[in-house]
N, CA and C atoms as an extended XYZ file, in Angstrom:
201
Properties=species:S:1:pos:R:3:atomname:S:1:resname:S:1:resid:I:1 pbc="F F F"
N       110.011      -77.858     -126.214 N   MET     1
C       110.000      -76.471     -125.818 CA  MET     1
C       110.124      -76.402     -124.286 C   MET     1
N       111.022      -75.570     -123.818 N   ALA     2
C       111.262      -75.448     -122.379 CA  ALA     2
C       110.204      -74.559     -121.734 C   ALA     2
N       109.853      -74.902     -120.500 N   LYS     3
C       108.885      -74.081     -119.768 CA  LYS     3
C       109.572      -72.848     -119.212 C   LYS     3
N       108.812      -71.769     -119.152 N   LYS     4
C       109.348      -70.535     -118.566 CA  LYS     4
C       109.312      -70.649     -117.051 C   LYS     4
N       110.315      -70.096     -116.409 N   LYS     5
C       110.399      -70.099     -114.952 CA  LYS     5
C       109.466      -69.025     -114.408 C   LYS     5
N       108.662      -69.365     -113.422 N   ASN     6
C       107.732      -68.414     -112.834 CA  ASN     6
C       108.488      -67.479     -111.899 C   ASN     6
N       108.534      -66.207     -112.222 N   LYS     7
C       109.293      -65.237     -111.427 CA  LYS     7
C       108.578      -64.837     -110.143 C   LYS     7
N       107.269      -65.028     -110.065 N   LYS     8
C       106.537      -64.630     -108.858 CA  LYS     8
C       106.905      -65.487     -107.652 C   LYS     8
N       107.332      -66.703     -107.877 N   ASP     9
C       107.672      -67.605     -106.770 CA  ASP     9
C       108.986      -67.225     -106.099 C   ASP     9
N       109.894      -66.633     -106.833 N   ALA    10
C       111.202      -66.281     -106.287 CA  ALA    10
C       111.110      -64.984     -105.487 C   ALA    10
N       111.829      -64.930     -104.363 N   ASP    11
C       111.875      -63.710     -103.566 CA  ASP    11
C       112.817      -62.719     -104.233 C   ASP    11
N       112.441      -61.452     -104.269 N   PRO    12
C       113.319      -60.443     -104.883 CA  PRO    12
C       114.525      -60.163     -104.000 C   PRO    12
N       115.589      -59.663     -104.608 N   LYS    13
C       116.779      -59.267     -103.849 CA  LYS    13
C       116.480      -57.928     -103.198 C   LYS    13
N       116.673      -57.850     -101.883 N   VAL    14
C       116.378      -56.625     -101.146 CA  VAL    14
C       117.554      -56.258     -100.251 C   VAL    14
N       117.550      -55.025      -99.788 N   HIS    15
C       118.551      -54.547      -98.841 CA  HIS    15
C       118.449      -55.368      -97.565 C   HIS    15
N       119.562      -55.518      -96.881 N   GLU    16
C       119.614      -56.334      -95.659 CA  GLU    16
C       118.618      -55.843      -94.601 C   GLU    16
N       118.409      -54.525      -94.508 N   ASP    17
C       117.483      -53.970      -93.516 CA  ASP    17
C       116.017      -54.248      -93.855 C   ASP    17
N       115.742      -54.645      -95.102 N   LEU    18
C       114.360      -54.863      -95.527 CA  LEU    18
C       114.024      -56.338      -95.730 C   LEU    18
N       114.795      -57.226      -95.124 N   LYS    19
C       114.501      -58.655      -95.236 CA  LYS    19
C       113.115      -58.927      -94.661 C   LYS    19
N       112.302      -59.674      -95.378 N   GLY    20
C       110.956      -59.997      -94.923 CA  GLY    20
C       109.914      -58.981      -95.315 C   GLY    20
N       110.281      -57.973      -96.085 N   PHE    21
C       109.339      -56.937      -96.510 CA  PHE    21
C       108.451      -57.471      -97.622 C   PHE    21
N       107.163      -57.421      -97.422 N   LYS    22
C       106.182      -57.841      -98.417 CA  LYS    22
C       105.144      -56.732      -98.572 C   LYS    22
N       104.702      -56.510      -99.803 N   MET    23
C       103.688      -55.508     -100.068 CA  MET    23
C       102.674      -56.090     -101.042 C   MET    23
N       101.398      -55.953     -100.705 N   ASP    24
C       100.311      -56.472     -101.534 CA  ASP    24
C        99.240      -55.402     -101.687 C   ASP    24
N        98.492      -55.492     -102.770 N   ILE    25
C        97.340      -54.624     -102.990 CA  ILE    25
C        96.118      -55.528     -103.030 C   ILE    25
N        95.151      -55.273     -102.138 N   ASN    26
C        93.976      -56.137     -102.072 CA  ASN    26
C        92.949      -55.741     -103.143 C   ASN    26
N        91.822      -56.416     -103.153 N   SER    27
C        90.815      -56.188     -104.186 CA  SER    27
C        90.147      -54.820     -104.078 C   SER    27
N        90.280      -54.149     -102.936 N   PHE    28
C        89.718      -52.813     -102.763 CA  PHE    28
C        90.718      -51.712     -103.106 C   PHE    28
N        91.925      -52.094     -103.503 N   GLY    29
C        92.956      -51.124     -103.852 CA  GLY    29
C        93.757      -50.636     -102.661 C   GLY    29
N        93.593      -51.274     -101.520 N   GLU    30
C        94.339      -50.893     -100.326 CA  GLU    30
C        95.703      -51.569     -100.339 C   GLU    30
N        96.717      -50.829      -99.907 N   ILE    31
C        98.071      -51.355      -99.860 CA  ILE    31
C        98.322      -51.960      -98.491 C   ILE    31
N        98.722      -53.226      -98.473 N   ASN    32
C        99.054      -53.932      -97.239 CA  ASN    32
C       100.541      -54.212      -97.240 C   ASN    32
N       101.195      -53.906      -96.121 N   SER    33
C       102.640      -54.072      -96.025 CA  SER    33
C       102.995      -54.833      -94.757 C   SER    33
N       104.098      -55.568      -94.821 N   SER    34
C       104.544      -56.307      -93.648 CA  SER    34
C       105.323      -55.420      -92.680 C   SER    34
N       105.747      -54.224      -93.119 N   PHE    35
C       106.446      -53.268      -92.262 CA  PHE    35
C       105.563      -52.055      -92.033 C   PHE    35
N       105.749      -51.401      -90.902 N   SER    36
C       104.995      -50.175      -90.645 CA  SER    36
C       105.545      -49.051      -91.519 C   SER    36
N       104.725      -48.084      -91.805 N   ILE    37
C       105.137      -46.960      -92.651 CA  ILE    37
C       106.266      -46.170      -91.990 C   ILE    37
N       106.308      -46.143      -90.660 N   ASP    38
C       107.380      -45.444      -89.954 CA  ASP    38
C       108.730      -46.121      -90.188 C   ASP    38
N       108.755      -47.445      -90.192 N   LYS    39
C       109.997      -48.175      -90.439 CA  LYS    39
C       110.465      -47.984      -91.881 C   LYS    39
N       109.538      -47.948      -92.823 N   ILE    40
C       109.884      -47.709      -94.229 CA  ILE    40
C       110.432      -46.301      -94.400 C   ILE    40
N       109.780      -45.316      -93.799 N   ASN    41
C       110.256      -43.927      -93.890 CA  ASN    41
C       111.627      -43.754      -93.248 C   ASN    41
N       111.861      -44.413      -92.133 N   GLU    42
C       113.164      -44.345      -91.467 CA  GLU    42
C       114.260      -44.900      -92.385 C   GLU    42
N       113.980      -46.027      -93.040 N   PHE    43
C       114.933      -46.608      -93.975 CA  PHE    43
C       115.205      -45.661      -95.145 C   PHE    43
N       114.147      -45.081      -95.720 N   LEU    44
C       114.314      -44.179      -96.857 CA  LEU    44
C       115.077      -42.919      -96.471 C   LEU    44
N       114.802      -42.356      -95.293 N   ASN    45
C       115.521      -41.167      -94.838 CA  ASN    45
C       117.006      -41.442      -94.662 C   ASN    45
N       117.331      -42.646      -94.228 N   LYS    46
C       118.720      -43.006      -93.981 CA  LYS    46
C       119.475      -43.325      -95.271 C   LYS    46
N       118.808      -43.916      -96.260 N   ASN    47
C       119.494      -44.463      -97.422 CA  ASN    47
C       119.262      -43.748      -98.749 C   ASN    47
N       118.292      -42.834      -98.814 N   VAL    48
C       117.981      -42.185     -100.084 CA  VAL    48
C       118.109      -40.674      -99.918 C   VAL    48
N       118.853      -40.054     -100.832 N   GLU    49
C       119.025      -38.605     -100.796 CA  GLU    49
C       117.822      -37.932     -101.455 C   GLU    49
N       117.280      -36.911     -100.808 N   ASP    50
C       116.141      -36.178     -101.341 CA  ASP    50
C       116.637      -35.178     -102.381 C   ASP    50
N       116.281      -35.376     -103.636 N   LYS    51
C       116.769      -34.530     -104.725 CA  LYS    51
C       116.280      -33.093     -104.596 C   LYS    51
N       115.106      -32.894     -104.023 N   LYS    52
C       114.561      -31.545     -103.877 CA  LYS    52
C       115.352      -30.721     -102.858 C   LYS    52
N       115.907      -31.386     -101.854 N   LEU    53
C       116.621      -30.690     -100.783 CA  LEU    53
C       118.130      -30.686     -100.995 C   LEU    53
N       118.608      -31.302     -102.052 N   LYS    54
C       120.042      -31.486     -102.273 CA  LYS    54
C       120.799      -30.172     -102.385 C   LYS    54
N       120.283      -29.188     -103.102 N   ASP    55
C       121.010      -27.954     -103.387 CA  ASP    55
C       120.594      -26.769     -102.516 C   ASP    55
N       119.855      -27.008     -101.455 N   ARG    56
C       119.425      -25.899     -100.596 CA  ARG    56
C       120.561      -25.454      -99.698 C   ARG    56
N       120.726      -24.133      -99.589 N   ASP    57
C       121.783      -23.564      -98.758 CA  ASP    57
C       121.364      -23.412      -97.298 C   ASP    57
N       120.061      -23.336      -97.032 N   ASP    58
C       119.597      -23.085      -95.665 CA  ASP    58
C       119.568      -24.349      -94.807 C   ASP    58
N       119.831      -25.503      -95.383 N   LEU    59
C       119.877      -26.745      -94.617 CA  LEU    59
C       121.315      -27.192      -94.447 C   LEU    59
N       121.677      -27.553      -93.229 N   ASP    60
C       123.021      -28.075      -92.976 CA  ASP    60
C       123.019      -29.555      -93.306 C   ASP    60
N       123.893      -29.966      -94.187 N   SER    61
C       123.985      -31.388      -94.500 CA  SER    61
C       124.925      -32.048      -93.491 C   SER    61
N       124.760      -33.337      -93.335 N   GLU    62
C       125.595      -34.069      -92.391 CA  GLU    62
C       127.031      -34.087      -92.877 C   GLU    62
N       127.934      -33.783      -92.001 N   GLY    63
C       129.354      -33.817      -92.345 CA  GLY    63
C       129.903      -32.536      -92.902 C   GLY    63
N       129.100      -31.526      -93.116 N   SER    64
C       129.627      -30.261      -93.635 CA  SER    64
C       129.853      -29.289      -92.485 C   SER    64
N       130.934      -28.540      -92.567 N   ASP    65
C       131.276      -27.575      -91.506 CA  ASP    65
C       131.181      -26.170      -92.078 C   ASP    65
N       129.968      -25.621      -92.169 N   LYS    66
C       129.781      -24.256      -92.654 CA  LYS    66
C       129.807      -23.320      -91.459 C   LYS    66
N       130.518      -22.215      -91.624 N   GLU    67
C       130.568      -21.208      -90.526 CA  GLU    67
C       130.222      -19.859      -91.052 C   GLU    67
């Protein structure tokens, strides 16, 4: 019978901007991260579209020329 490969040892595939990102939860339930929350938020703002704000008319989206 073959042994199963331990998936925890392998590093996950991540975006190039997030190389070295590690996140752990300690015994008190606190989240520890290798990146600051500001750097994570900056990445998310740049790469993820906010579904709640997608259809709003009062916000100018990047690249649109409304007059």
